[in-house]
N, C-alpha and C positions, 0 to 999 in steps of 0.2 A: 681247836678253836677256829682254824682257817676253814676245815671242810664245813662245819656247821654254820659258818658265816655265809659260805658260798651258796646255801641253799635258802637264805632269808627272803630274798626278793626274787628267787628264781621263777616261782609260781607258772612255769610251763609256758612262757611266751617267747621261746627261742624262735618260732616261726615269725615272730614280729621283728626280729632282729634285735631282741631285748637280752642283753647279758645279764647274768645273776649280779646283783648289786652287792658291793663289798667283798666280792670274790677273792681270797688271797690278800687282803688288805690290812695293814697295821694301822688300826685307829690313831688318829693324832690326839684324840681326846678320850681318856678312859672313862670320863662320866657319861659318855654316850652308850656304853657297853650295856647298861642294865636296860635301857630303852629298847636297844636292838634286840636283845635276848627275849624281851617280852613280845616283841614283835614276830619272833620267829615261829611260835605255835599258830598265830594268825595266818602267816605266809604259807605253813605247810597245810593248813585246812583249804586255803584257796588252790594250792596245787592239787590236792586231793580231789576237790570239787571239779576242777578243770579235767582231770583224768576221767571221772565218772562221766562227765557230760560228753567227752569224746567218744567214750565206749558206747554211750546211748546213741550218738549220731551214727556210728558205724552200724550198730545192730539195727536201728530203724531204717537207715537208708540201703540195707541189703548188701553191704561191702563184703565180698568174699575174700578169701585169702590170695586169690589170683587175680583179683580186682576185674573178675569178668562181668560184674553187674554194677559197674561204677557208674553214678549218675551225673546229670549236668552240674556244672559249677553253680547255676542259678539255683537248683534245686538244694544244693548243699547250703548256700547261704540261707534261702527262705526257711528251710526245714530245721537247720540248726537254731536259727533264731526262735522258733516256735518250741522246740523241745528243750533248749537250754536256759532261756531265760525270758522274762516279760519285760526287759528293758525298754522295748519300743512303746510299752503302754505307760512308761514313767515320764514325769515332766522333766524338761530340760533343766540345766543347772543355771540359775540366775546371779546376775552380778552381786546382788545383796546377800547372798548366802554366805556361811561361813567357808564351806569347802571351796568356793570360788576365790574368797579372799586369800584363803591359805595357799592355794595353788599359785595365785597371783604373786604373793610375796615371795615364793620359792623362785618363780620365774625371774622376777626382778632382782633377787638377790644373787641368784647363781647363773644368770645369764641362759636360762633354758629357753630353747626354739619351740614354739608350739605350732609349727607349721606355717607361719606368715613369712614372706621374704623380708619384710621390713623389721623384723625381730620384735614386733610389738605383740602385746597381749591382748589388745582391743576389747577394753573392759566394758564397753558401751553395748555389748550384745551377749545374749545367752548362748551357752555352749551345749550341744547335746552331750549325753552321758558318754558316748563314744569318743567324741572329741576330747572330752575331759579325761578320760582314760588314757588318750594318746598323749596328751600333755603331761600327765603324771609320769608317764613312762620317759617322756624327754627329760624331765627333771631327775629321775632316777639315774639315767646314764650320765648326765652331767656331774651329778653329785659323786657317783662312782669315780669318775676320772679325777675329781678333785681329791677323793680320798687316796687314790692311788698316787697321787703327787704329794702326799702327806700335808694336804690343807686341811685344817680342822673344820668339822661340820658342827653346828650349833645343835645342842641337845633338843631345843624346842623345834628345830627343823626335822629332826628325826620322829619327834612325836607326831608332827604334823603328817608326815609321810605314812606313820603307823595308822593314824585315824583316817587319812584319805584311802588308803589301801583297803581298810575294813569297810568304809562306806561304799567303795566302788569294786568290792570283791567280785560280784557277779559279772560285772563288765569284764574285768581282767581275766577272769576264768573263760568266759565265753569267747572272748577274742582269741585266746590261745587255741581252743578246740576247734573254731572255725577256720584259723589261719593253718593249722596243722593238717586239717582235712584237707583244704585247698592245695597245700604243698604235696600230699599224697597223691591227689588226682594229677597235678602238674607232673610230677615224676613218673607217673604211669603213662600219661600222654607222651612224655619225652621218650619213654622207653619203647613205645608202640607207633611213633610216628613213622610215616613213610620215609621222610628224609629231613635232616637238620637244615638243608639248604635250599630244598625245592617245594614249591607250592603248585597244587594242581587248581586249575579254574576252567571254565568253559561254558558252553551254551548249547542249547538244542533248540532248533526251530522247526515247528510244523506248520504247513500252510496249505490251505484248500482254496483253489483258484479255477477260473475259467476264462477262455477268451471268446468274445462275441464280435461279429461283424458279418459283412455281406461277401467278402471275397479275400482270398489269399493274396498276401503283399508280393510274393516273388514268383507266382505262377502266371499262366495266361490270363487276359482280362476276364473278369466275372466268374473265375474259378471259386467255388465255395472253400471255405476254410477247411484244411485238411486235418488239423491236430488242434482243435479247440475245445476238447471235452473237459468236463471238470475233473480235477486230479487233487490227490493228496501226496504231498512231497515233504521232504525233510532234509535238514542238514544239522550235522553233529560236530562240535568241535571240542577239543581237549587241548588246554596249553599247560604245558610243564615249565614253569618259570623258575629258574635257578640263580641265585646270587652267590657269588663267592667272597665278595668284599663289602656288601651292604649297598653299594652304589652301582654295581654292574647288574646286567640281567642276561641270562641265556634262555631263550624261548625256544621249545620244540613243540610245534603245533601238529596235532593229528586230526585229520577230517575225513568225513564220508558224507555222502549225500546221493540223492537220486533225481536230480532235476533234468528236465529236457529244455534245451535252449532253442530260441528263435521259433517259438510257436506261432503259427499263422505266418511263417515266412518272414518274421521281423524281430529286430533286436529290441523294439520297443515293448515287446510283451515280457521281457526278461525281468527277473526279480533283482533287488540290491544284493541279496545273499546267494544268488545262483552260483553254481559250481561247475566248471569245465573239467570233469573228470569221469573216470570210470565209475559207474553206478555201484553204490553199496560196497565200494571197496576203499577201506581205510588207507589214506595216504598221508605222507608227510607234507604238510601245506606251508610251512614256514620254519626255517631253522636260522636263527638270528642271534648274535651276541652284540650287545650294547655296553659300551664302558665310557666313562668320562677320562678326559686329559685335561688336568688341570680343573679351574673353576668354570671356564666359559666354553670348552669344545667337548662335544660328545661324538663318538665314533660308532658307526654300525657296520658289522662284518656278516654278511648273510651268504649261507650255504644254499638256501632255497628261498626265493621270493623277496624282492625288496620293492616297494614303491615310494613315489615321493611323499605320500602322506605318512609314512614311517618316519620321515625324517622332518616334515613340516606340517604345520596344522592346516587342515584343508578349509578352515573357516565355516564349517557346516555344522554347527553344535546340535541342531534339532533334526537334520535329515541324514546324518552320515551313519549313525548307529545301525548296525545289522538287526538287532534285537528290538530297537526301539525308535528307528528312524524311518525313512521313506521305504515303501514296499517296492517301488520300481527302481530299475537299474540306473536309468537316466536321472531320476529325481534325487539321488542321494548326494553325490558328490561330482565335481568337475571332471570331465573325461581326461584331463590331463594327468590325473593321478592313476588312470587305469591302464595307460599305455603298456606297463610292464607287470600287469596282473597276471604273472605266470610263475612258474617254479625255478626260474633261472636264478643263478648266483649274482651277487653284487656287493656294493659297499657305499656307505654314505658318511655325511658328517654334518654337524650343526654346530655354529658359532652364535653365542649369545653376545651382542655388543652391549646391551643393557637387558634389565629384566623384561622389557617390552619388545625390543628389537632383535631379530635374529635372522641369520642367513643359513640356509641348508642347501645341500648338494648331494647327489647320488649318481650311480652308474649301475645298470643292470644288463646283463647278456641273457637273452632268452633261452638259448641253447648253449650256455656256457660250459655245461657238464660234457658236451659231445666233442670228440676229437675229429669228426667227420668234416669234409670239405665245406665251406660256406657256413661253418658253425664255430664253435669255441668262444672264448671270452672276448676276442677282438675281431673276428672274421665272421659273424653271423649277426642275427638281429641283436640290435641294443638300444637302450634309451638312456640319455644322459640329460640330467635336469638340474635345476636350481630354484630356489624361491626365497624372496625377502619378505619377512612378515613382521607387521607392527601390531601387536596385540596388548593394548593397554589394560583390558579385563577379559576374563574368560569368554564373554560372549560378545565382544565388541572388538574389531579389528579389520584391518586390511592387508591384501598382499598382492604380489605380483609373481607369477611364475612362468618359467620358460623351460622347454625341453626340446631336444633333437633326437629323432628316432629314424633307425634305418632297418628296412625290412628287405632280406635278400629274395631273390627270384624263387617262386614256387613255395613260398612259405606263409601264404595269406590264410591257410587253414588253421594256423596256430596265432597269428598276429594281426592286428587290424590298425589301420592309421588313426581311427578315432576311438580305439579301445572297445569296439563292438557295443557302442552305446546309441547309434542313430542309424541312419538309412545306409543301405548297402553301398552306395557310390561314395560314402564318406570313409568306409573302412577299406575298400578296394577300388579306388577312383579310376584306376588304369586297366581295368578288365574289359572284356567284350561280352555284349549283352547275350550273344547266342552261342557261347562256348561252353563246354562242360568244365574245362580247366580253370578252377577258381583263381589259381595263381597266375596263369597267363604268361608267365616267364618274365615279368616285369618287376625289377627292383625299385623300391620307393624310398626316398629320404623325405622327411617332414620337419618343419619348425613350428612349434606350437607356443602360443602365449596366451595367458589367462590372467585376467584381473578379478580378484576375489574380495568379497567382503561379508562381514556380519554386523548387525547393530541391534543390541538390546535396549530398545527405546523405552519400554516399561517392564515391570516385572512380569506382566502378563501378555506382552507383545514383543516380538522380535523379527527382524528381517535378515535374510542371508541369500547369497546368490553368486553368480558369476557371469563373465562374458568371455568367449575364448574364439581365437582365430587360428587356423592351420593353413600353411602354405606347403603343398605336397608337390614333389617333382618325381617323374618317372626317370629311372636310371637303367638303361639296358632294355633289350627286348623290343617289340614292335612298337612300344609307346615312348620310346626314349625322347626325351625332350619335352614332353607335354606337362602340364602343370594343372593343379586344382587349388581353388579357394573354398575352404570349408568353415562354416560359422556354427556356433552353438551359445545358448545362453539360458539361464533359468534364474527366476527369483522365487523365493518361498516366504510366506507369511505364517509365522508360528505363533501359537497361543499357549504358552506353559501354564500348567494347573487349570486347564479348562474344564469347568464343571466341578473337578475334584483336584486336590493338592496331589501333585505327582503325575497327573494325567498331562496329555498333549494333544493338541488339534494342530493340523498343518495343511495349508493349501498352496499348491506350487503351480507355476505356470511358465513355459518357455518354449524354445525351439531346440529339437535334438539335432545333433551334428548331420549336415547335408551339404553336397557339393554345389555351391552357388554357381561356380563356373568350372568348366572342364575343357581344356584346350584338345584339340586333335590336329596337330601340326602336319601330320603325315597323310591326312585325310583318308583314314582306314575306315572301312565299313563295320557296322555293327558295335561301335565303341559303346560303352556305357554312358549314358547321356547324363547331362547336369540335371539338377533339379529345376523343374518349371513351376511346381507349385510348393512353396515352402511348407515343412510340416510344422505342425503345432502339438503342444503337450501340455496336458493339465492333469494334476493329481490331487487327491484329497485323502487324508487318513487320520484316524483317531487312535491314540494309545491309551488303553485303559489299564492302570496298573492293579493288578490283584493283591500283590504285595511287592516287596523289594526285589523278587526273584522271578516272578511270573507277570507276564503282560499279555493282553489280547488286542490285536490292532487291525479292525476292519479297514479297507481301503478300496479306492476306485480310481483308475487312470485311463486316459484316452490318448491315442497317438493318431492325429489326422495326417493324411497324405503320407503313409508308411513307405510308398514308392509313387512315382509319377502316376496321376490319374487313378489312384487306388482309394478305396473308401476307408473310413476310419476303423480302427481297431479299439475295442473295449475290453478292459481287464478288471475283473473283480477278485477281490482275495480277502481271506481272513487269516492272520498270522497269529500263532501262540508261541512266546517265547519263554524259555526257562534258562535262567542263568546261575551257575553254581561255582 
């Protein structure tokens, strides 16, 4: 008796979490038995139909025993529907129909939940036949529980269930076949996935570009540009993101590229996504572990590369992205975020006072992995910074950032005061104009402050930008005691969804970092001069989204006065980005 009853409502819907109704239950009312037994043949027919449909689906979709030809989930859904049943062509169940009223009475009598949080049946709207089948299953589960608790079920309700199951046998059978097929695919994916904790994502950037102008920025006057040919370059990144708790993240980034920096003798020709590394050699570009401490504090520990924009929002939503933001290096984000743009180790933390207000801080040691003299975590180049950010919405906010940097003697080949985003006298202000030694034996400390903001004025228009000041001092060497005042600013006008949804147009204007004043307290000859004619920068680019993963971005930018008395440099480029 028990075994036969366990099959009555089984109909193969275990994949939906449907337990066989009445399994192992002693009925509280023996008068129900006749109706239940009459329903048994009908339920068995539904189960057989479901098995036949499932077999058809496997045969038609090319499933092999080793799952080598398994198809997409979307294919399973659509093709199962076409082969199994024509329910999509049937009309919805109207509130005036008997079946609707029958299920409604069961819901109200036995407290079934038909998927609405307020436990209402919502009788003023029609149900699709799939929704109706789900409601029928909900009542089956509730009635099973009642019977297990020896609560009598009315015979008329058993009759209703029998008639409803008969009327909706195609839906019940098809749902079982589709769900079991999805479970099979899910099991296959789980067995063959790379890792249960790690996800792979990344991007590839191709760019064709060229530099035009009348003279080299860093050579003798009127010297033609030495390296302005049209080139094809690339950068490839792969991120392995691992979470152990669901709230933390371990990121390992592997990167390779083949860029040439400082074309035409100026940093103004560099790309937002340029890479200072061995060409075509895969390298670990970032090694970072982020984890929360309580509800408001987040901590970062980095074995390789940490920057302020890891910790705080750079407030540049339309220019910051490597794949869909500015093409130029200076036009992307404020230089204060780039002072530690190297593979040195470090750590940081961010505390959220409210959802809108946060404070972040970090420390980076550029050569923190080296035990050599003048290097290490605390005796070499370092950057310590902080940022207070108020961000009431994703594209509207304001922030103030501060950082202190120290560059030891003879390390200007690896580090720059302004992050290699502007003129040469801003990155190494205490050098000598006619000496080959770029470092010149002078250590430098600098204090940097930036005010940043972004404002989404309208859905199709936004503004963002910054103003930044750097006070640099020479420490040691021939220039000890000298100082420099370095300025830069930029404002961008962004036009989201320009011409087409998802596309973006941006126009930017500003002044890249330059040394407005440079002291020479010791009256030394041939010192690097301050800037006499302030440089200007302008950029325009357009992002055309081919789809969610591919975009094409033509762009043009110009830098005037890349050095004193030097002609402008023009850069044209077309970037193609692939995200995966």
